[in-house]
N, C-alpha and C positions, 0 to 999 in steps of 0.2 A: 504494500500500500504506500503510495507516494505522499499522499496528503491525509490529513486528519481534521475533520470538521468538529469543532468543539462548541456546543451550544452554550448560551449564557447561563442556563440553569446549572451546568457543570461548573462554570467559572464562579457562580455564586456560592458554591460549596467551599471555595477557597477562603471565603471570609471567616469560616469557622476553624480553619486550620492554622497552625503555626507556619512560619516561613519554611522551616525544615520539612514539615509534613507536606506542604504544598509542592516543594521542590521534589520530594520523593514521589509524589503522585504524578507530577509532570514527567519525571524520568520514566515512570511506569507507562504513561501514555505514549512516550516516544518508543519504548521497548515494544509495546503493542503494535505501534505503527510499523515497526521494523520486523514484525512477524514473530517476536519472541513471546514466550508464555510469561504472564505477569502474575506474581504472587508477592504479596506484601507481608512482612513479618508483623507489622503493627495491625492488631485486630480491627481498629477503627478504620484504617485505610483500606484494609481488605474488604470490610463491609461496604464502604463507599464504592470500591471497585466493582463489587458484585452488582451494584445498581447502575454503574456507568457502562460496563462492558456490553450488556445486552442492547443498549441504545446504540452504541458504536457498531455492533454487529448488524443491527437492523439498517442503520444508515448505509453501511457498506453494501449489504445485500440489495437495497433499493438502488444505489448508484450502479452496481453491476448490472442489474436488470435494465436500467435506462441505457447504459452503454450498449448492451447487447441488442436492445430494441432499435437503437440508432444505427447500429451496424447492419441489421437486417433491412431496415428502411433504406439505407444507403445502397445496399445490393440491388434494390428494386429500381434504382436510378433516380430517386428523388422526384420532385415535382417536375412535370413536363415543362419544357420551355415554351414561352409564348411564340406563336407563329407570327413571323413578320409579314406584313403585307407586301406583295410584290411591287416593285418600283412602278410598273405600268399601271397598276391599280391606283396607286397614289397620284400619278400624273393625270389619270382620267378623272379622279375626284377633283383635282385642282382645276382642270378644264371646266368641269361641270359648275363649280363654284363661280369661276370667272364668267361663264355664260349667264348664270343666274343673276349676278350683279349687273352685268351689262344690260340684260333684258329689263331689269327693274329700273335702271337709270333711263333707258329709252322710253319705257312706258310712262314714267313720271313726267317727262318733257312733253 
């Protein structure tokens, strides 16, 4: 896992921790990000981790599902491109507009 999204609710937990405990928790988050198993010696931190880890796992699963869905959609070629009008059709429309304006001017006089 390259990145780790941390919700504010997790960061709010830091208010109740000492700086040392917060540092240990953050190191554990980094270990988790790097694919290592995280176990804290401190029972309080281990309890917090048991509440944090399932949320991180769910976020990772949701992200992986989104990535896979985008890959599959990309294989389908994405949204079709707009078809450009042929140059001759544009020129014909321009001529029709010019004739319309000319006719209106002649009719008014």
